[in-house]
N, CA, C and O of each residue as an XYZ file, in Angstrom:
472
protein
N      37.635    -16.060    -31.418
C      36.049    -15.411    -30.650
C      35.278    -16.146    -31.209
O      35.378    -16.404    -32.409
N      34.265    -16.670    -30.361
C      33.101    -17.185    -31.527
C      31.674    -15.748    -30.781
O      31.599    -15.377    -29.609
N      31.009    -15.400    -31.664
C      29.834    -14.177    -31.551
C      28.831    -15.192    -30.820
O      29.007    -16.398    -30.651
N      28.166    -14.717    -30.582
C      26.826    -15.403    -29.827
C      26.106    -15.563    -31.133
O      26.221    -14.719    -32.021
N      25.311    -16.714    -31.270
C      24.157    -16.772    -32.039
C      22.800    -16.323    -31.291
O      22.427    -16.295    -30.118
N      22.134    -15.922    -32.787
C      21.109    -15.339    -32.493
C      20.082    -16.596    -30.973
O      19.985    -16.133    -29.836
N      19.580    -17.800    -31.241
C      18.770    -18.375    -30.264
C      20.221    -17.875    -28.578
O      19.651    -17.494    -27.555
N      21.709    -17.931    -28.515
C      22.255    -18.028    -27.693
C      21.862    -16.316    -27.066
O      21.737    -15.997    -25.883
N      21.774    -15.717    -27.882
C      21.305    -13.796    -27.386
C      20.319    -14.003    -26.926
O      20.514    -13.506    -25.816
N      19.153    -14.444    -26.898
C      17.800    -14.921    -26.858
C      17.846    -15.376    -25.380
O      17.220    -14.834    -24.468
N      18.555    -16.296    -25.279
C      18.681    -17.393    -23.979
C      19.632    -16.181    -22.872
O      18.832    -15.999    -21.955
N      20.503    -15.591    -22.659
C      20.911    -14.502    -22.648
C      20.037    -12.922    -22.108
O      20.408    -12.242    -21.152
N      19.184    -12.700    -22.741
C      18.125    -12.017    -22.650
C      17.410    -12.337    -21.390
O      17.429    -11.621    -20.389
N      16.656    -13.681    -21.531
C      15.590    -14.401    -21.121
C      16.299    -14.982    -19.463
O      15.519    -15.270    -18.555
N      17.754    -15.082    -19.277
C      18.019    -15.237    -18.427
C      18.324    -13.885    -16.985
O      18.386    -13.836    -15.756
N      18.412    -13.163    -17.945
C      18.887    -11.234    -17.657
C      17.282    -11.140    -17.189
O      17.084    -11.201    -15.976
N      16.273    -11.015    -17.957
C      14.580    -11.042    -17.200
C      14.143    -11.946    -16.313
O      13.415    -11.563    -15.398
N      14.447    -13.069    -16.409
C      14.070    -13.986    -15.254
C      14.472    -14.025    -13.559
O      13.772    -14.237    -12.568
N      15.774    -13.749    -13.708
C      16.538    -13.047    -12.757
C      15.571    -11.653    -12.146
O      15.068    -11.522    -11.030
N      15.549    -11.038    -12.918
C      14.531     -9.896    -12.198
C      14.013    -10.518    -11.652
O      14.374    -10.727    -10.494
N      12.927    -11.131    -12.167
C      11.641    -11.424    -12.152
C      11.291    -12.182    -11.045
O      10.182    -12.059    -10.525
N      12.377    -13.179    -10.514
C      12.748    -14.256     -9.789
C      13.069    -13.003     -8.196
O      12.475    -13.191     -7.135
N      13.868    -12.073     -8.353
C      13.926    -11.195     -7.307
C      12.876    -10.313     -6.946
O      13.026     -9.771     -5.851
N      11.860    -10.031     -7.577
C      10.617     -9.389     -7.827
C       9.571    -10.335     -7.189
O       8.436     -9.960     -6.893
N      10.040    -11.594     -7.001
C       8.839    -12.517     -6.514
C       7.657    -13.069     -7.669
O       6.549    -13.550     -7.431
N       8.127    -12.888     -8.618
C       7.434    -13.563     -9.726
C       7.400    -15.299     -9.419
O       8.288    -15.737     -8.688
N       6.543    -16.103     -9.888
C       6.520    -17.301     -9.648
C       6.419    -18.056    -10.911
O       5.240    -18.395    -11.008
N       6.917    -18.371    -11.662
C       7.014    -19.073    -12.944
C       6.200    -20.547    -13.362
O       6.714    -21.631    -13.085
N       4.951    -20.450    -14.020
C       3.859    -21.216    -14.849
C       4.581    -22.051    -15.773
O       4.510    -23.278    -15.848
N       5.406    -21.135    -16.593
C       5.306    -21.487    -18.108
C       7.012    -20.814    -18.403
O       7.153    -19.592    -18.345
N       8.008    -21.550    -18.656
C       8.853    -20.782    -19.945
C       9.221    -21.177    -20.797
O       9.739    -22.294    -20.764
N       9.106    -20.227    -22.343
C       9.437    -20.898    -23.279
C      10.899    -20.490    -24.131
O      10.939    -19.375    -24.651
N      11.617    -21.046    -24.211
C      13.020    -20.723    -24.492
C      13.387    -19.929    -26.383
O      14.318    -19.305    -26.892
N      11.607    -20.609    -26.990
C      12.334    -19.823    -28.238
C      11.855    -18.809    -28.972
O      10.657    -18.535    -28.900
N      12.594    -18.191    -29.679
C      12.132    -16.350    -29.510
C      10.812    -16.319    -30.494
O      10.290    -15.207    -30.578
N      10.191    -17.389    -31.258
C       9.324    -17.274    -32.294
C       7.918    -17.541    -31.119
O       6.841    -17.005    -31.383
N       8.030    -18.178    -30.179
C       7.003    -18.726    -29.604
C       6.409    -17.818    -28.237
O       7.044    -17.722    -27.187
N       5.238    -17.264    -28.450
C       5.400    -16.007    -26.799
C       3.782    -16.603    -26.242
O       2.643    -16.922    -26.583
N       4.455    -16.494    -25.455
C       5.185    -15.742    -24.244
C       6.296    -16.443    -24.075
O       6.484    -17.613    -24.408
N       7.207    -15.544    -23.430
C       8.551    -16.907    -23.073
C       8.581    -17.155    -21.368
O       9.340    -17.791    -20.637
N       7.579    -16.472    -21.167
C       7.707    -16.654    -19.661
C       5.814    -16.166    -18.911
O       5.220    -15.089    -18.858
N       5.488    -17.386    -18.525
C       4.153    -17.284    -17.697
C       4.228    -17.382    -16.361
O       4.333    -18.421    -15.710
N       4.159    -16.029    -15.876
C       4.399    -16.035    -14.306
C       3.153    -15.702    -13.446
O       2.265    -15.046    -13.991
N       3.000    -16.086    -12.163
C       2.010    -15.640    -11.362
C       2.844    -14.422    -10.271
O       3.992    -14.488     -9.830
N       1.865    -13.407    -10.062
C       2.546    -12.540     -8.630
C       1.110    -11.930     -8.208
O       0.274    -11.283     -8.839
N       1.172    -12.411     -6.863
C       0.197    -11.365     -6.215
C      -1.471    -12.181     -6.400
O      -2.462    -11.777     -5.792
N      -1.482    -13.443     -7.415
C      -2.381    -14.174     -7.599
C      -3.149    -13.868     -8.640
O      -4.375    -13.974     -8.618
N      -2.063    -13.218    -10.229
C      -2.357    -12.361    -10.958
C      -1.286    -13.319    -12.063
O      -0.202    -13.762    -11.683
N      -1.749    -13.487    -13.242
C      -0.853    -14.570    -14.063
C      -0.002    -13.175    -15.156
O      -0.640    -12.171    -15.472
N       0.997    -13.322    -15.452
C       1.497    -12.111    -16.433
C       1.738    -12.995    -17.200
O       2.060    -14.133    -16.861
N       1.585    -12.486    -18.649
C       2.435    -12.946    -19.914
C       3.440    -12.391    -20.008
O       3.403    -11.352    -19.349
N       4.543    -12.571    -20.598
C       5.744    -11.928    -20.759
C       6.413    -12.449    -22.040
O       6.444    -13.639    -22.352
N       6.973    -11.389    -22.787
C       7.374    -11.460    -23.879
C       8.699    -10.724    -23.966
O       8.857     -9.527    -23.727
N       9.693    -11.650    -24.364
C      11.211    -11.278    -24.117
C      11.775    -10.948    -25.435
O      11.406    -11.671    -26.361
N      12.471    -10.142    -25.660
C      12.976     -9.987    -26.975
C      14.734     -9.594    -26.931
O      14.895     -8.700    -26.099
N      15.570     -9.855    -27.343
C      17.612     -9.632    -27.777
C      17.498     -8.394    -28.143
O      16.696     -8.627    -29.046
N      17.641     -7.233    -28.191
C      17.398     -6.357    -29.046
C      19.180     -5.289    -29.431
O      19.739     -4.444    -28.732
N      19.512     -5.786    -30.621
C      20.731     -5.615    -30.680
C      20.608     -3.743    -31.203
O      19.760     -2.994    -31.686
N      22.607     -3.648    -30.542
C      22.465     -2.091    -31.025
C      22.573     -1.909    -32.541
O      22.814     -2.575    -33.548
N      22.269     -0.661    -32.177
C      21.531      0.370    -31.827
C      20.492      0.766    -31.892
O      20.157      1.929    -31.667
N      19.568     -0.419    -32.316
C      18.138     -0.421    -31.679
C      17.426      0.034    -30.390
O      18.268     -0.010    -29.492
N      16.595      0.327    -30.054
C      15.685      0.606    -28.844
C      15.193     -0.535    -28.007
O      14.113     -1.115    -28.120
N      16.071     -0.745    -27.223
C      15.127     -1.928    -26.616
C      13.652     -1.670    -25.988
O      12.959     -2.559    -25.493
N      13.342     -0.495    -26.078
C      11.618     -0.103    -25.556
C      10.792     -0.077    -26.299
O       9.627      0.137    -25.964
N      11.333     -0.385    -28.070
C      10.260     -0.020    -29.021
C      10.023     -1.932    -29.214
O      10.888     -2.807    -29.191
N       8.412     -2.067    -29.410
C       8.069     -3.262    -29.824
C       7.489     -3.585    -30.861
O       6.946     -2.624    -31.406
N       7.397     -4.320    -31.256
C       6.470     -5.162    -32.565
C       5.078     -4.743    -31.878
O       4.813     -5.525    -30.966
N       4.054     -3.678    -32.058
C       2.913     -3.895    -31.401
C       1.787     -4.841    -31.732
O       1.046     -5.353    -30.893
N       1.732     -5.014    -32.963
C       0.756     -6.413    -33.870
C       0.986     -7.119    -32.889
O       0.126     -7.366    -32.043
N       2.260     -7.585    -32.844
C       2.332     -9.313    -32.345
C       2.154     -8.885    -30.730
O       1.648     -9.860    -30.174
N       2.316     -8.090    -30.021
C       2.066     -7.744    -28.748
C       0.365     -7.221    -28.321
O      -0.185     -7.279    -27.221
N      -0.012     -6.865    -29.246
C      -1.675     -6.933    -29.011
C      -2.275     -7.961    -29.051
O      -3.243     -8.247    -28.347
N      -1.365     -9.175    -30.545
C      -1.924    -11.146    -30.426
C      -2.099    -11.387    -29.195
O      -3.145    -11.737    -28.648
N      -0.432    -11.092    -28.439
C      -0.337    -11.496    -26.924
C      -0.994    -11.091    -25.965
O      -1.048    -11.635    -24.862
N      -1.649     -9.919    -26.364
C      -2.220     -9.553    -25.262
C      -3.957    -10.114    -25.132
O      -4.609    -10.367    -24.118
N      -4.362    -10.176    -26.631
C      -5.550    -10.694    -26.697
C      -5.646    -12.254    -25.860
O      -6.495    -12.608    -25.042
N      -4.665    -12.886    -26.296
C      -4.533    -14.122    -26.100
C      -4.522    -14.164    -24.088
O      -5.122    -14.875    -23.281
N      -3.641    -13.153    -23.951
C      -3.933    -13.205    -22.273
C      -5.216    -12.722    -21.541
O      -5.395    -12.806    -20.326
N      -5.892    -12.319    -22.249
C      -7.176    -11.472    -21.494
C      -8.119    -12.664    -21.359
O      -9.043    -12.603    -20.548
N      -7.894    -13.943    -22.256
C      -8.510    -15.252    -22.448
C      -8.429    -15.910    -21.114
O      -9.305    -16.684    -20.728
N      -7.006    -15.493    -20.158
C      -6.622    -15.686    -19.107
C      -6.875    -14.932    -17.929
O      -6.712    -15.393    -16.799
N      -7.331    -13.601    -18.214
C      -7.496    -12.962    -17.106
C      -6.071    -12.282    -16.689
O      -6.023    -11.556    -15.696
N      -4.625    -12.606    -17.675
C      -4.025    -12.306    -17.453
C      -3.353    -10.981    -17.862
O      -3.840    -10.574    -18.917
N      -2.351    -10.145    -17.349
C      -1.544     -8.805    -17.861
C      -0.272     -9.381    -19.045
O       0.346    -10.440    -19.150
N      -0.273     -8.522    -19.560
C       0.693     -8.590    -21.338
C       1.787     -7.463    -20.584
O       1.397     -6.492    -19.936
N       3.354     -7.844    -20.838
C       4.037     -7.339    -20.618
C       5.315     -7.407    -22.034
O       5.461     -8.392    -22.757
N       6.129     -6.082    -22.150
C       7.244     -6.518    -22.864
C       8.227     -5.970    -22.393
O       8.249     -4.885    -21.812
N       9.736     -7.189    -22.765
C      10.948     -7.181    -21.664
C      11.886     -6.962    -23.038
O      12.262     -7.883    -23.761
N      12.139     -5.734    -23.211
C      13.285     -5.648    -24.364
C      14.720     -5.428    -23.731
O      15.023     -4.563    -22.910
N      15.426     -6.262    -24.211
C      16.776     -6.402    -23.468
C      18.074     -5.908    -24.743
O      18.405     -6.823    -25.497
N      18.524     -5.008    -24.885
C      19.623     -4.210    -25.484
C      20.663     -5.082    -24.850
O      20.876     -4.957    -23.644
N      21.509     -6.190    -25.754
C      22.613     -6.274    -25.805
C      23.637     -6.037    -26.453
O      23.611     -6.345    -27.645
N      24.998     -5.356    -25.837
C      25.917     -5.129    -27.141
C      27.688     -5.333    -26.638
O      27.928     -5.123    -25.449
N      28.545     -5.627    -27.315
C      29.442     -5.371    -27.062
C      30.636     -4.641    -26.299
O      31.348     -3.895    -26.971
N      30.854     -4.774    -25.195
C      31.414     -3.704    -24.137
C      32.355     -2.796    -25.069
O      32.195     -1.593    -25.274
N      33.569     -3.777    -25.695
C      34.685     -2.700    -26.313
C      34.275     -2.431    -27.607
O      35.240     -2.183    -28.330
N      33.275     -2.390    -28.134
C      32.623     -1.819    -29.571
C      31.433     -2.001    -29.813
O      31.308     -3.090    -30.372
N      30.384     -1.439    -29.665
C      28.898     -1.705    -29.173
C      28.636     -1.713    -30.684
O      27.515     -1.266    -30.929
N      29.443     -2.148    -31.959
C      29.195     -2.134    -33.044
C      29.374     -3.640    -33.512
O      28.696     -4.097    -34.432
N      30.555     -4.565    -32.665
C      30.811     -5.360    -32.970
C      29.688     -6.252    -32.227
O      28.905     -5.796    -31.394
N      29.741     -7.904    -32.759
C      29.132     -8.732    -32.011
C      29.269     -9.021    -30.693
O      30.261     -8.635    -30.075
N      28.139     -9.842    -30.022
C      28.294     -9.964    -28.368
C      29.361    -11.585    -28.485
O      28.941    -12.716    -28.731
N      30.364    -11.283    -28.294
C      31.262    -12.763    -28.247
C      30.929    -13.814    -26.759
O      30.355    -13.373    -25.763
N      31.426    -15.236    -26.895
C      31.738    -16.054    -25.702
C      32.189    -15.248    -24.889
O      32.824    -14.280    -25.305
N      32.003    -15.417    -23.690
C      33.167    -15.337    -22.484
C      33.470    -13.849    -22.840
O      34.563    -13.980    -23.391
N      33.250    -12.821    -22.863
C      33.321    -11.369    -23.203
C      32.958    -10.688    -22.500
O      31.890    -11.128    -22.075
N      33.297     -9.432    -21.883
C      31.898     -8.386    -21.739
C      31.104     -7.828    -22.671
O      31.277     -7.858    -23.889
N      30.291     -7.354    -22.115
C      28.720     -7.107    -22.787
C      28.192     -6.626    -21.815
O      28.188     -7.142    -20.697
N      27.484     -5.168    -22.242
C      27.001     -3.784    -21.674
C      24.902     -4.816    -21.740
O      24.509     -5.678    -22.526
N      24.279     -4.252    -20.754
C      22.888     -4.881    -20.979
C      22.307     -3.187    -20.716
O      22.749     -2.386    -19.892
N      21.243     -2.992    -21.655
C      20.772     -1.949    -21.524
C      19.075     -2.895    -21.102
O      18.527     -3.444    -22.058
N      18.497     -2.983    -19.913
C      17.221     -3.450    -19.697
C      16.701     -2.624    -18.528
O      17.266     -2.523    -17.440
N      15.642     -2.088    -18.857
C      14.832     -1.086    -17.583
C      13.403     -1.822    -17.318
O      12.245     -1.412    -17.233
N      13.941     -2.926    -17.241
C      12.472     -3.823    -16.743
C      11.142     -3.654    -17.694
O      11.350     -3.304    -18.856
N       9.731     -3.892    -17.254
C       8.938     -4.551    -17.874
C       7.894     -3.411    -18.234
O       7.515     -2.695    -17.307
N       7.349     -3.167    -19.641
C       6.865     -2.592    -19.938
C       5.188     -3.131    -20.389
O       4.810     -3.666    -21.431
N       4.598     -2.839    -19.451
C       2.903     -3.335    -20.022
C       2.411     -2.843    -20.924
O       2.722     -1.700    -21.259
N       1.588     -3.494    -21.516
C       0.686     -3.560    -22.894
C      -0.771     -3.275    -22.450
O      -1.679     -3.260    -23.281
């Protein structure tokens, strides 16, 4: 069994958030899959620009907690474009044992409750 790498976990979190955004009618203007390059998504909805930072959050950390300093930096950048800023923390854990890594092609648990406005 192969544990997912940090980049693979990040991509999985982005796919989860991206599908939800798409279902909610967001239009993607820009997508960045590098974990350290923010925001991950720049979207348009109802003629309003949205900057969305996505993070994979390992169990037992709380996916709703975010790096305030980082998010304020992103918000400052977003304000230049009259964009709203959101954080999307996605908790991912192994379905059999939450303390084990998430493995390729194995069941996992998703803890994602939607966007948090900054």
